[in-house]
N, C-alpha and C positions, 0 to 999 in steps of 0.2 A: 601483548603477546611476547613471551621471552625469546631471546635470540636462540637460534638453533646452532648447536655445536656439531661441526663436521670433522670427523677424524681424518688426519693426513695419512693416506695409505701408500705414499711414495716410499721407496726403499731408503733406509737410514744411511747417512753419509758420515764417515769418520767414526766417532765414538758411538758404538751401538747402545751404550747405556743411557745416552741422552735422548729424551723424548722430544719429538717435534711438537711445536706449539700448535694448538688446534686452530682451524680456520673458522671464523665467525661468518655465518650467513645472515645478513641483515634482513629483517622481515620486510615484506612488501610495503606495508603502510608507513614504515620508517624511511624506506628508500624512495618511495614515490611522493608525489605532491598533489594536493587537491587542485582541480582545474574547473573553471566555470567560464562559459562563453555564450554570447547571444547566438540563437539558432534561427529563429524566424519571428517576424513581427507582422501581424495581419490585422486588419480592421474591417468589420462588416456591420452595416446597420441592421438592427433587429427588424424582422418582418413577421408576417402571419404564417410563414412557411419555414421549414428547416433549411439550414445552410451548411453545406459540406465544406470543410476545410482540409486541404491536403489530399493524399498523404504527403508528408514532408520528409525529406531525407535528414537523418540525424548526422551531424558532422562527424567524420571519422577522426577519433582521437583516443588513444590509450584504452582505458577500460571504463565502460559505461556504468555509472552509479544510479542516475535518475535523470528525469527531465523536469525542469522547474517551469511552472505555468503562472504567469501574472495575467489575470483576466480582469479587465476594467471596462465598465459601461459608463459612458459619459455623453452629455449633450441632450439628455432627456428633459422634459418639462411637463408639468401638469400639477394637479392637486388631488388629494384623496387617493393617492396610489397605495395599493396593498400588494403584499407578496404572497405567493403560494407557499405551502408548507415546506417544500424542499429548496426554496430560493434562498440566496442567489445561485447556489450550486447547480440548480436545475437548468441554468442557461446552456449547459453541456448535455445534450441528449445521449451522445455516445463518444467515447474516447477509447483508443486502443494503441498499444505499442507493439510493433511487429518486428520480429527478429529477421536476420538476413536470409532465412529460409522461407519467409512468408508466414510464419506461425505466430499467433498472438502470445505474448508473455504476460502482458498486463491488459486486462479487458477482453473483449469490449464490455463496457458498462457505462453508467451515467456519471455526471459530475457529482451527484449526491453520493453515489457509491465511492467515488474517489475521495471525497471529503471524509467519509467514515474510515477509509483505509489510512489516510493521513492522521486522523485523530486517534484511532485505536490500534494501528499497525505496529507500534513500538519502534518508530524510526527516529524520534528526537525527544529531547528533554521537555521542550514546550511544544506539545503535540496538537493542541486545539487550534485549528486555523482561525477560529473566531477571535483568538487573543492576539493575533498578529497585528503589528502596526499598519500592515497593508490592507487589513480587512475593513470594509464598510458594508453594512447591510443595505437592502433596497431602500432608497430614500422615498419618503412619503410625498415629497413635492417635486420629485424629478424622475424616480425610477432608476437612478444611477446606483452603482454598486461596484465593489472591487474585492478580490480575494486572491490568495496565492496558494497553490497546491503543487505537490510533487507526484510524478509518476515513478514509483519506486522499482529499482532493479536489485541493487545491493541490499542485504538484510543484516549485515554485521559490519558497521563502520570500524570497529576495533581492528579487524583483520582484513577488511575489504572482501569478505566472503559474499559471493553472489554477484559481484561486479563482473561484467562479461566483456570479452574482446570486442573492440570497436575501432580497429585501425585500418580497415580495408575500404578505401573510398570507392572502389568499384562494386562493392556489395554492402549496402548500408542498411541500418535499422531505419524504420519508418514510423511516423506518428500521424495518426488521423484523428480528426475531431469533427463532430457535427453539432452545430448550434440549434437549440430548440426554437420553435415558434414562440412569440412573445406571450401567447396564452398559457404556456407552461411555466412561466416565470411570475406573471402578475395575476392577482385576482381582479383588481381594477388597474388597467394599464395607464401609463401617462399619455397625455394627448400627443406629445411628440416622443416617439420611441428613441432610446439612446442607440449609439453606435458601440459595438463591443470590440475592444482591442485585445488581442491575445498575443502576449510576448512569451516566447519559448526560449529556454536556456538549457544548454548541455552541462550536466554535472558529471565529472569524470575523474579518474586517476590518470596521472601521466605515466609514460613508460619509464621505469627507473633506468639510471645509468648502470653499466655493468658492475662498477665498484663504487664505494663511497669515498669520501675524502681521505680516509685512512687506508684505502686499498682493500678493504674487505669486500668480498663478493656479496651481491644483493639478490634477493628473490626477484625474479623478473615478471612474475604474475601473481595474482591473488591465490590464496590456498584453495585446493580442490577446484581448480579452474574448470569451468563448464557447469558447475553447480548452479542451478537455476531455480529461483523462487517465482512461482506463477501465482497470479491473482486472476480468478475467474468468477463467473456468476451463474447461478441457476435459480430459476423461479418456479416454485412448486404450488399447484392449486391446493387450497385447504377448504374442507367442508366444515360446517358447524358440527360440533361434537368431538368425539375422540378420533385422533389421527395418528398414524404411524408414517412418518415422513423420512424416506430413505435418501441420503445424499449420494449423488451419482459419481462425483469426482474422487476416485480412490486410486491407489497404486503408488503413491509417494509418501513422504513424511508430512503429516499435517502440522502446520505451525499455528494457524489461527482460522477460526470460523466466525463470521459476522452474520447474525440472523436479523432480518428486517421484516416485521409483520405489518401488513396493511389490510384494512377491511375491503369489502367489495367496491367501495367508492375510492379506494386508493389512499385512505387516510392512515398515517402512522399513529396519530394520537388516539384515534378510535381503535386502531389495531393493538395499541399498547393495552387498552382496557380488555380487549378480546383474547389476548395472549393467555395461554394456560397458567393457572395459579400454581401448579406443581409440574412443570415440564421435566422430562427425563431424557438423558442422553445414553445411548447404547453403542457399544463397539463389539461387533461380532456376537451379539446377543448378551454380552456382559454389561451389566449396569455400571456406567461410569459415575453419573451424578443424577440425583433428583433434587432440584432446587425448589424452594419457595420463590416465587417470582421476585418478590422484594429482596430476598436474600441474594439472588443472582445480581440484582442492581447494586447491592451493597458490596459484593465481591468485586464487581467492576470498578466501583469507587475506590476500593482498597488497592487495586492494581493500577489505577490511573490518577487518583487524587481529584477527580472531577467532582466538586462538591456544591456547585451553584445550582440554582433551579433548573429543571429540565428545559432543554432547548436554549438556555442562556449560554453565554461564554463561560467556559469552565464548568459546564453542566453536562449531564448525560442526555441522550437523545431518545425521544419517545419512540416506542416500537422497536428499539434496537437492543439486542442482547449479544454479547461477545463471549465466545469460549476460546481461550488461547492456551497454547502449550509453550509459551516463550517468556516465562517469568521466573525460571528456576534459580537465577543467580541472586537477585535482590528483591524479588517480589513484585517488580514493576514490569509491565508488558514491554518487551524489548531488552530487559535485563536477563539475558539468556546464555546458558552454556550448551543449549540444544539437547540436554539430557531428557527433557520431557516431550520432545517431538513424538507424535503418535504415528507409529509405523502402520502402513496399510498395504494391501495387495488389491489387485483388480476385483477380487471376490469379497473384499471386506464389506460388511454391512455396518454402516454408521447411520444411526437413526435418531431422530427427535420424536418423542411421543408426548401427547397431552391432549386435554380437552379444550378446544377453542369455542368461545361463546358465540362467535359469528363467523361466517365464511369470509375468505379473503385469499391473499397470496403470501407465501413465505419466500422472500429472497434470501438466498444463501451465498454469501461472498466468501470464497475459499482461498486461503493462502497455503499452497503445498510446495514442498521443496524436493526437487529431483537432484539427489546428491551424486556428483560424478566420482567421488572417492570419499574417504573418511572426513567427516566434518565435526566430529564430537571432540570436546576439549577434555583431555585426560586430567 
């Protein structure tokens, strides 16, 4: 982000023909520093029932960018262990990040939903959590696993756009997590169920000093402060045959939509087969796109580079289709100047239509941006 030039409006002294030197305002991300600190470390043995964790207070510090989760299951033992389709992410049945007013900014949704957001949300260069050195799938002889995910708040690291104030220890953000029963993780469970350890870290920007080392004034907060990127989820029932599915969350700028189709048994792989061959997307009755299903996958590959087999590391996910408006800078999701964000009002009709070969449910994970002021790059 280029430095902003501020004109000196003070009255001239002495020679009126001499112009005063401009004052440089140092951008926020140049003046601030990245900050990471442990937040909470909890361990709970998996059981046959759900386990509620939190809500936990987010430490007050600077401007909140994300919460980092390190989830590790250890101590399991057995043979012939098998994992369910969404495992190991399905160890989390619900997660939500709540702002200081008690409203959810991220969630509530499942661990698998959060995995998709990390993978397709455009937040990092290496975005597939399965490629992380911290990732281990469900072990066949133990049931143990590990993964790392972020709960995102900021959506433009270049400028700090979307990072939100988090400096009031008397009024804190909160994170709540619920662990699933073991039956939601394993097809065949280990004889000894593992203990799940969840380590949480705060990812933030520091509060900049008033001036830099050269005496230049610094931006004290991210641009368009108060601009908030929400992630939410809606699940719509789908019948066999032609459906017109209207998305309910409208009124802000749409940045991304993640569609997940499951058949009546909850299977994404079967849902992928049943998904329409030529789905269409409409915005206020205007046709935006009609895809061939395989072309939609190709377009997603083109914007992510995920080229391995479906469900493998660096591969696409069965039953998952992503429509983003955040690739206008370099063609990659997250390479954005925000020019393509789709404006909506409360009355906007955004619809997906198509013929589904079997009944099921369509989960729509929505990323919409409520801009507090101008956020577009000129």
